[in-house]
ROVEX-131940 format. One record per residue (C-alpha): residue in three letters; x negated, z negated, y. Coordinates in Angstrom, 3 decimals. Example, Ala and Ser with C-alpha at 12.3 -4.5 7.8 and 13.67 -1.06 7.14 Angstrom:
2
aa, xx, zz, yy
ala, -12.300, -7.800, -4.500 .
ser, -13.670, -7.140, -1.060 .
This chain:
145
aa, xx, zz, yy
met, 3.654, 9.206, 15.755 .
ala, 4.769, 5.978, 14.109 .
phe, 2.545, 3.653, 12.133 .
gly, 2.477, 4.387, 8.439 .
phe, 0.420, 4.918, 5.313 .
tyr, -2.070, 7.739, 4.908 .
leu, -4.034, 9.245, 2.052 .
asp, -7.087, 9.988, 4.233 .
ala, -9.254, 8.205, 6.813 .
asn, -8.467, 10.827, 9.484 .
leu, -4.740, 9.994, 9.246 .
thr, -3.762, 13.610, 8.610 .
gln, -1.977, 13.178, 5.251 .
pro, 0.893, 10.750, 5.891 .
val, 2.909, 8.898, 3.333 .
asn, 6.253, 7.899, 4.858 .
leu, 6.909, 4.129, 4.850 .
asn, 10.248, 4.727, 3.136 .
ser, 9.075, 7.322, 0.619 .
pro, 7.435, 6.802, -2.750 .
ile, 3.796, 7.660, -3.280 .
ser, 3.561, 10.067, -6.188 .
val, 0.709, 8.948, -8.373 .
ile, -0.231, 10.634, -11.607 .
ile, -0.791, 7.814, -14.079 .
asn, -2.436, 9.178, -17.179 .
thr, -3.172, 5.916, -18.974 .
ala, -0.351, 5.660, -21.516 .
gly, -1.364, 3.121, -24.128 .
gly, -5.007, 3.417, -23.160 .
gly, -5.333, 0.221, -21.171 .
ala, -6.904, 2.008, -18.211 .
tyr, -5.968, 1.880, -14.555 .
ile, -6.194, 4.053, -11.456 .
asp, -7.625, 2.914, -8.099 .
ile, -6.460, 4.579, -4.880 .
gln, -7.831, 4.083, -1.378 .
leu, -5.173, 4.213, 1.336 .
trp, -5.015, 3.659, 5.095 .
phe, -2.433, 2.084, 7.386 .
gly, -2.374, 3.100, 11.026 .
ser, -1.293, 5.653, 13.600 .
pro, -3.210, 8.505, 15.222 .
asp, -1.569, 7.518, 18.554 .
ser, -4.127, 5.338, 20.353 .
thr, -1.584, 4.339, 23.016 .
lys, 0.357, 2.179, 20.501 .
lys, -0.140, -0.914, 18.395 .
cys, 2.020, -2.586, 15.761 .
gln, 2.746, -6.236, 15.117 .
ala, 4.892, -8.263, 12.738 .
ala, 8.476, -8.202, 14.022 .
ser, 9.077, -11.837, 13.018 .
asn, 6.599, -13.327, 15.521 .
pro, 4.637, -10.549, 17.289 .
gly, 0.931, -11.216, 17.698 .
val, 1.114, -14.409, 15.606 .
asp, 2.459, -13.562, 12.127 .
gln, 0.427, -11.409, 9.767 .
ile, 1.249, -7.810, 8.950 .
thr, 1.455, -7.703, 5.170 .
ile, 1.269, -4.832, 2.704 .
thr, 2.897, -4.997, -0.700 .
ile, 4.579, -2.794, -3.287 .
arg, 8.346, -2.507, -3.401 .
asp, 9.828, -1.531, -6.757 .
asn, 12.413, 1.181, -6.064 .
asn, 13.616, 1.363, -9.672 .
pro, 12.758, -1.747, -11.738 .
thr, 14.273, -0.286, -14.913 .
ile, 11.357, 2.152, -15.192 .
his, 8.270, 0.096, -14.305 .
asn, 9.309, -3.544, -14.289 .
pro, 6.127, -5.323, -13.091 .
asp, 4.540, -7.574, -15.709 .
pro, 1.312, -9.297, -14.600 .
glu, 0.355, -10.192, -18.171 .
ser, 0.454, -6.901, -20.038 .
gly, 1.426, -4.367, -17.383 .
pro, 2.575, -2.433, -15.660 .
tyr, 1.182, -4.134, -12.573 .
trp, -0.473, -3.408, -9.265 .
val, -3.272, -5.107, -7.355 .
leu, -3.867, -4.726, -3.627 .
ala, -7.195, -5.501, -1.942 .
leu, -9.060, -4.886, 1.288 .
asn, -12.029, -3.493, -0.683 .
gln, -12.399, -1.982, -4.132 .
asn, -14.450, -4.879, -5.552 .
asp, -11.653, -7.365, -4.853 .
leu, -9.312, -5.385, -7.121 .
asn, -11.051, -7.181, -10.004 .
ser, -10.306, -10.694, -8.715 .
asn, -7.144, -10.506, -6.590 .
pro, -3.889, -11.629, -8.227 .
lys, -1.663, -9.044, -9.859 .
asn, 1.523, -7.922, -8.083 .
asn, 0.191, -9.383, -4.828 .
leu, 0.435, -8.681, -1.134 .
ile, -2.394, -8.517, 1.395 .
asp, -2.629, -9.451, 5.062 .
ile, -4.172, -6.927, 7.453 .
gly, -4.099, -8.958, 10.670 .
thr, -1.665, -9.908, 13.404 .
glu, -1.816, -6.437, 14.962 .
val, -3.110, -2.979, 14.173 .
leu, -4.215, -0.845, 17.092 .
gly, -3.429, 2.849, 17.046 .
gly, -6.104, 5.521, 16.800 .
val, -7.985, 6.857, 13.808 .
ala, -10.907, 4.444, 14.278 .
asn, -8.557, 1.439, 14.069 .
ala, -6.774, 2.346, 10.822 .
lys, -6.873, -0.374, 8.167 .
ser, -8.275, 0.750, 4.839 .
phe, -7.115, -0.925, 1.635 .
trp, -7.118, -0.312, -2.107 .
leu, -4.327, -0.113, -4.649 .
arg, -4.867, -0.446, -8.405 .
ile, -2.074, 0.568, -10.754 .
phe, -2.083, -0.257, -14.453 .
glu, 0.622, 1.315, -16.649 .
pro, 0.051, 0.919, -20.384 .
glu, 3.395, 2.022, -21.811 .
gln, 5.042, 4.961, -20.058 .
ala, 4.088, 8.498, -20.921 .
pro, 1.693, 10.240, -18.511 .
ala, 3.735, 11.605, -15.617 .
val, 4.225, 11.452, -11.878 .
trp, 5.992, 8.141, -11.229 .
glu, 7.688, 7.634, -7.882 .
asp, 9.373, 4.250, -8.091 .
trp, 6.712, 1.925, -6.624 .
ile, 6.586, 2.169, -2.830 .
val, 3.826, 0.861, -0.574 .
ala, 5.531, -1.125, 2.199 .
thr, 4.903, -3.554, 5.060 .
asn, 6.915, -6.478, 6.262 .
asp, 9.111, -5.627, 9.277 .
ile, 6.910, -4.392, 12.106 .
ile, 7.390, -3.358, 15.718 .
glu, 5.450, -0.735, 17.622 .
val, 4.547, -1.345, 21.276 .
ser, 2.482, 0.401, 23.946 .
val, -1.062, -0.839, 24.488 .
């Protein structure tokens, strides 16, 4: 199984790298946000992934790709915006609309999955399931261990 994003630490609920994560954002006009813990990895312990640009040297990065900027055009001042962090506390201090580095390689296997946090703030759109922001990595390659 390829490396990808998961909704659980056991890597049983995958989120496809090319598919939107459906998140119910019920904060319209309220100035609130939602925090989501996610994992990146593969249940296949015989594989590892590295950045395709310079394997084993360049960082693997996670960011948000905006699939439809006419709906949720990111605005770091008043929202909507996202924040990514390696732990929930850093969501308060990391820059808005950022990316995070998770290392030069990620080994396969449940125990090696990289946990991270995503905060989404959407002050204007009506409460709904929005599917236009996609969690993504830079280009990666998968190799046998």
